[in-house]
C-alpha positions as CSV (number, residue, x, y, z in Angstrom):
1,M,-43.4,-104.2,-25.9
2,L,-44.7,-102.4,-29.0
3,S,-42.6,-99.5,-30.2
4,L,-42.4,-97.1,-32.9
5,D,-40.5,-99.8,-35.0
6,N,-43.9,-101.1,-35.7
7,T,-45.2,-98.0,-37.4
8,L,-44.6,-99.0,-40.9
9,R,-45.8,-102.7,-40.4
10,P,-49.3,-103.5,-41.4
11,V,-51.6,-104.0,-38.3
12,G,-55.4,-104.2,-38.0
13,P,-57.6,-101.4,-37.2
14,G,-58.0,-100.6,-33.5
15,R,-61.4,-100.8,-31.8
16,D,-64.2,-98.4,-33.0
17,E,-62.1,-97.7,-36.2
18,L,-63.5,-98.3,-39.7
19,V,-60.1,-97.9,-41.2
20,P,-56.7,-97.0,-39.5
21,S,-56.5,-93.4,-39.2
22,R,-53.0,-93.3,-39.9
23,Y,-50.7,-92.7,-43.1
24,A,-47.1,-93.7,-43.2
25,L,-44.3,-92.1,-45.5
26,R,-40.7,-91.7,-45.6
27,V,-38.7,-88.4,-46.2
28,G,-35.3,-89.6,-47.2
29,E,-34.2,-91.6,-44.1
30,I,-36.9,-90.2,-41.9
31,D,-39.9,-92.2,-40.9
32,V,-43.2,-90.2,-40.7
33,L,-46.4,-91.2,-39.5
34,V,-49.5,-88.9,-40.0
35,V,-52.0,-89.8,-37.2
36,S,-55.7,-88.3,-37.0
37,D,-56.8,-87.1,-33.6
38,G,-60.3,-86.9,-35.0
39,V,-62.6,-84.1,-36.1
40,L,-63.5,-80.8,-34.4
41,T,-66.9,-79.2,-35.4
42,I,-66.7,-75.3,-35.7
43,P,-68.9,-72.6,-37.2
44,P,-67.9,-71.7,-40.6
45,V,-67.4,-68.0,-40.0
46,T,-64.4,-68.9,-37.7
47,I,-62.4,-69.8,-40.8
48,A,-63.1,-66.3,-42.5
49,T,-63.9,-63.6,-39.9
50,N,-62.9,-60.8,-42.1
51,A,-64.6,-62.1,-45.2
52,A,-67.9,-61.0,-46.6
53,S,-70.7,-63.5,-45.7
54,D,-71.7,-63.8,-49.3
55,D,-67.9,-64.7,-50.2
56,L,-67.7,-67.2,-47.5
57,A,-71.0,-68.8,-48.7
58,T,-69.7,-69.1,-52.1
59,W,-66.6,-70.9,-51.1
60,L,-68.6,-73.2,-48.9
61,D,-70.9,-74.1,-51.7
62,Q,-67.9,-74.6,-54.0
63,M,-66.3,-77.1,-51.4
64,F,-69.7,-78.9,-50.9
65,L,-69.6,-77.8,-47.2
66,P,-72.5,-77.0,-45.2
67,H,-73.2,-73.4,-43.8
68,D,-74.2,-74.2,-40.4
69,A,-71.1,-76.2,-39.0
70,I,-68.1,-77.8,-40.6
71,G,-65.7,-80.6,-39.6
72,W,-62.1,-79.6,-38.9
73,A,-59.5,-82.1,-39.0
74,L,-56.8,-82.7,-36.4
75,N,-53.6,-84.1,-37.6
76,V,-50.4,-84.9,-35.6
77,L,-47.1,-86.4,-36.7
78,V,-44.8,-89.0,-35.4
79,V,-41.3,-88.9,-36.8
80,R,-38.4,-91.3,-36.3
81,S,-34.9,-89.9,-37.1
82,G,-32.0,-92.0,-36.0
83,D,-32.7,-93.2,-32.6
84,R,-35.0,-90.3,-31.7
85,Y,-38.9,-90.7,-31.8
86,I,-40.7,-87.5,-32.0
87,L,-44.3,-86.7,-31.5
88,I,-45.3,-83.4,-33.2
89,D,-48.3,-81.9,-31.4
90,A,-50.4,-84.0,-29.3
91,G,-54.2,-83.3,-30.3
92,L,-57.1,-82.4,-28.2
93,G,-57.3,-84.8,-25.2
94,E,-60.5,-86.3,-23.6
95,E,-61.9,-83.6,-21.3
96,F,-63.8,-81.4,-23.9
97,P,-67.4,-82.8,-24.0
98,G,-68.1,-80.4,-26.7
99,F,-66.0,-82.2,-29.2
100,P,-66.8,-85.9,-28.8
101,R,-65.4,-86.7,-32.3
102,A,-61.8,-85.5,-31.4
103,G,-59.4,-86.5,-28.6
104,Q,-58.6,-90.0,-30.2
105,L,-54.7,-89.8,-30.3
106,P,-53.9,-92.1,-27.3
107,R,-56.1,-94.8,-28.9
108,R,-55.0,-94.3,-32.4
109,L,-51.3,-94.5,-31.4
110,E,-52.0,-97.7,-29.5
111,A,-53.8,-98.9,-32.6
112,A,-50.6,-98.2,-34.8
113,G,-48.4,-100.1,-32.5
114,I,-46.8,-97.1,-30.9
115,D,-45.6,-97.3,-27.4
116,L,-45.5,-93.9,-25.7
117,A,-42.6,-95.0,-23.5
118,S,-40.5,-94.9,-26.8
119,V,-41.2,-91.3,-27.5
120,T,-38.0,-89.3,-26.7
121,D,-39.2,-85.8,-27.7
122,V,-42.4,-83.7,-28.3
123,V,-42.5,-80.7,-30.5
124,L,-45.5,-78.2,-29.9
125,T,-46.2,-75.8,-32.9
126,H,-48.1,-73.9,-30.1
127,M,-50.1,-74.3,-26.9
128,H,-53.7,-74.3,-27.9
129,M,-55.8,-76.9,-26.4
130,D,-55.9,-79.1,-29.6
131,H,-52.2,-79.3,-29.7
132,V,-51.3,-80.0,-26.1
133,G,-54.5,-81.6,-24.7
134,G,-53.5,-85.2,-25.6
135,L,-50.4,-85.0,-23.1
136,L,-53.2,-84.2,-20.2
137,A,-55.4,-87.3,-21.2
138,D,-55.8,-89.9,-18.5
139,G,-52.9,-92.2,-18.2
140,V,-50.7,-90.6,-20.7
141,K,-48.0,-88.9,-18.5
142,E,-47.5,-91.9,-16.7
143,R,-46.5,-93.9,-19.8
144,L,-44.1,-91.1,-20.9
145,R,-40.3,-91.4,-20.3
146,P,-39.2,-89.4,-17.3
147,D,-36.4,-87.8,-19.5
148,L,-38.9,-86.6,-22.2
149,R,-38.0,-83.4,-23.9
150,I,-40.9,-80.9,-25.0
151,H,-39.6,-78.4,-27.4
152,V,-41.5,-75.2,-27.6
153,A,-40.7,-71.5,-28.3
154,A,-39.9,-69.5,-25.2
155,S,-42.2,-66.7,-26.6
156,E,-45.1,-69.2,-26.6
157,V,-44.6,-70.1,-23.2
158,K,-44.4,-66.5,-22.2
159,F,-47.5,-65.6,-23.9
160,W,-49.7,-68.1,-21.9
161,T,-48.7,-66.6,-18.5
162,A,-51.0,-63.6,-19.6
163,P,-52.6,-64.4,-23.1
164,D,-54.2,-61.7,-25.2
165,F,-57.5,-62.6,-27.0
166,S,-58.3,-59.2,-28.0
167,R,-57.7,-59.8,-31.8
168,T,-59.2,-63.4,-31.8
169,S,-62.9,-64.2,-32.8
170,M,-63.4,-67.5,-31.3
171,P,-66.8,-69.1,-29.8
172,S,-67.2,-67.6,-26.5
173,A,-66.6,-70.5,-24.2
174,V,-63.3,-71.1,-26.0
175,P,-60.7,-68.6,-24.6
176,D,-61.2,-69.8,-20.9
177,R,-60.7,-73.4,-22.1
178,L,-57.6,-72.4,-24.0
179,R,-56.2,-70.6,-20.9
180,A,-57.0,-73.2,-18.5
181,T,-55.4,-76.0,-20.7
182,A,-52.3,-74.1,-21.2
183,T,-52.0,-73.3,-17.6
184,R,-52.5,-76.9,-16.6
185,F,-50.1,-78.2,-19.3
186,L,-47.2,-75.7,-18.0
187,N,-48.0,-76.9,-14.4
188,E,-47.7,-80.6,-15.2
189,Y,-44.9,-80.4,-17.8
190,H,-42.7,-77.4,-17.0
191,K,-39.7,-79.6,-15.9
192,H,-39.7,-81.3,-19.4
193,L,-39.5,-78.0,-21.4
194,R,-36.7,-77.3,-23.8
195,M,-37.4,-73.9,-24.9
196,F,-35.9,-72.2,-27.9
197,D,-35.8,-68.6,-29.3
198,E,-36.0,-68.7,-33.1
199,E,-35.1,-72.2,-34.2
200,H,-33.7,-75.5,-32.9
201,E,-32.5,-78.8,-34.5
202,V,-34.3,-81.5,-32.5
203,A,-32.9,-84.4,-34.3
204,P,-30.8,-85.0,-37.6
205,G,-33.1,-83.5,-40.3
206,V,-35.7,-82.3,-37.9
207,L,-35.8,-78.5,-37.5
208,V,-38.4,-76.4,-35.6
209,R,-38.5,-72.6,-36.5
210,R,-40.8,-70.0,-34.9
211,T,-43.0,-68.2,-37.3
212,G,-45.5,-66.2,-34.9
213,G,-48.7,-65.0,-36.3
214,H,-51.2,-67.6,-35.2
215,T,-49.7,-67.2,-31.8
216,P,-46.5,-65.2,-30.9
217,G,-44.4,-68.5,-30.5
218,H,-46.4,-70.6,-33.1
219,S,-43.7,-72.7,-34.9
220,V,-43.2,-74.9,-37.9
221,V,-41.4,-78.2,-38.2
222,Y,-39.1,-78.9,-41.2
223,L,-38.0,-82.4,-42.3
224,A,-35.2,-82.8,-44.6
225,S,-33.4,-86.0,-45.7
226,G,-31.8,-87.4,-48.8
227,G,-32.9,-84.4,-50.8
228,E,-36.7,-84.7,-49.8
229,R,-38.6,-82.3,-47.7
230,L,-41.8,-82.2,-45.6
231,T,-43.1,-79.2,-43.8
232,F,-45.5,-79.7,-41.0
233,A,-47.2,-76.2,-40.9
234,G,-49.4,-76.5,-37.7
235,D,-52.0,-73.8,-37.9
236,T,-50.3,-71.7,-40.5
237,M,-52.2,-73.3,-43.3
238,F,-55.9,-74.0,-43.5
239,Q,-58.1,-75.3,-46.4
240,V,-59.6,-72.1,-47.3
241,G,-56.3,-70.3,-47.1
242,F,-55.0,-71.5,-50.5
243,E,-57.8,-69.4,-52.3
244,H,-58.1,-66.9,-49.7
245,P,-54.9,-66.5,-47.9
246,D,-55.9,-63.1,-46.5
247,W,-58.9,-64.4,-44.8
248,H,-58.4,-64.4,-40.9
249,N,-59.0,-67.5,-38.9
250,G,-60.7,-66.7,-35.7
251,F,-58.1,-68.6,-33.7
252,E,-55.3,-66.5,-34.8
253,H,-54.1,-64.1,-32.1
254,Y,-52.4,-61.8,-34.6
255,P,-54.3,-62.3,-37.8
256,D,-52.5,-59.8,-40.1
257,E,-49.2,-61.4,-39.2
258,A,-50.7,-64.8,-39.5
259,A,-51.9,-64.0,-43.1
260,R,-48.3,-62.7,-44.0
261,V,-46.7,-65.9,-42.7
262,R,-49.2,-67.9,-44.6
263,V,-48.5,-66.4,-48.0
264,G,-44.8,-66.5,-47.5
265,M,-44.9,-70.2,-46.5
266,M,-47.0,-71.1,-49.6
267,Q,-44.5,-69.1,-51.8
268,E,-41.6,-71.1,-50.2
269,L,-43.5,-74.4,-50.6
270,A,-44.5,-73.8,-54.1
271,A,-40.7,-72.9,-55.0
272,N,-39.1,-75.8,-53.2
273,R,-41.9,-78.5,-54.3
274,G,-41.7,-80.1,-50.9
275,L,-44.4,-82.0,-49.1
276,L,-46.9,-80.1,-46.7
277,V,-48.9,-81.5,-43.8
278,A,-50.9,-79.1,-41.7
279,T,-52.9,-79.7,-38.5
280,H,-56.3,-78.8,-40.0
281,M,-56.2,-79.9,-43.5
282,P,-58.4,-83.2,-44.3
283,F,-56.7,-86.3,-43.3
284,P,-53.9,-87.3,-44.2
285,S,-53.1,-83.8,-45.3
286,V,-50.2,-84.8,-47.5
287,G,-49.8,-82.9,-50.5
288,R,-48.0,-79.9,-52.2
289,V,-48.6,-76.2,-52.9
290,G,-49.1,-75.3,-56.5
291,V,-49.3,-71.5,-57.8
292,D,-50.9,-70.0,-60.9
293,G,-49.9,-66.3,-60.9
294,K,-51.2,-65.1,-57.6
295,Q,-53.5,-68.0,-56.8
296,F,-52.4,-70.9,-54.6
297,R,-53.9,-74.3,-54.9
298,W,-53.6,-77.4,-53.0
299,V,-52.4,-80.5,-54.8
300,P,-53.0,-83.7,-52.9
301,A,-50.2,-86.4,-52.8
302,F,-50.8,-89.6,-54.4
303,W,-51.4,-92.3,-51.8
304,E,-49.1,-95.1,-51.7
305,Y,-51.0,-98.3,-50.3
């Protein structure tokens, strides 16, 4: 039986993959695998709802991005710390026909030689459908351990019992899909939830901490081992946020608070020089935060291959 012990061994691409959509690294004694769940397509205005249209157009041109629709990466992590095998977020799943390029996680885990039965823990940064949907894909729950622990902030679970979309600016069909997916997830996995208030150590060197902002219970995962650090920022960080951290994302339920969290996190990462991975940064999304005065910049890490 294949297991997470195979994640750092070279294996061939899975079916329908031009290249393996995964990237392995180590943080001290912790093994980390960044896995692409694919790409969402969104209207560019969604990433800058409070920006002037000319300013957004200028940024898109500078980044060589189209003005009608842009690709939005979906990254998740698989982490091994001691005898614990941890999936951090779970991607979109397969039931959303409007996003045919996403929902790849089950196939890509299989291509990486990862047996879902080996996963002891799941950490959810929050409960938007592109972070929990992979757990609802056909055949996934049946392959997971009966004693699986799913770690999520208590305030996140509470929020999705009666979610507030009044401050968001999403495509019109999205709120109903988010609500329905969160409800289904809670119904199917409520016995597996291990809720925390502000922070929780999932395994040695693996800490999850609530930040709020994007959603009330949005959380960030910190890996630390042997003097090395990696932060999985979930939906705190976006590509546009380095140059324009004050620009609001339409999926943020509390955009002013999300912007404050974003700036604080970039200041922290610039100071500690730790690695950063974020859900919607271009794959493999491994890099650092530089700072020049009041201007932040993304510094991609050198790929080891």
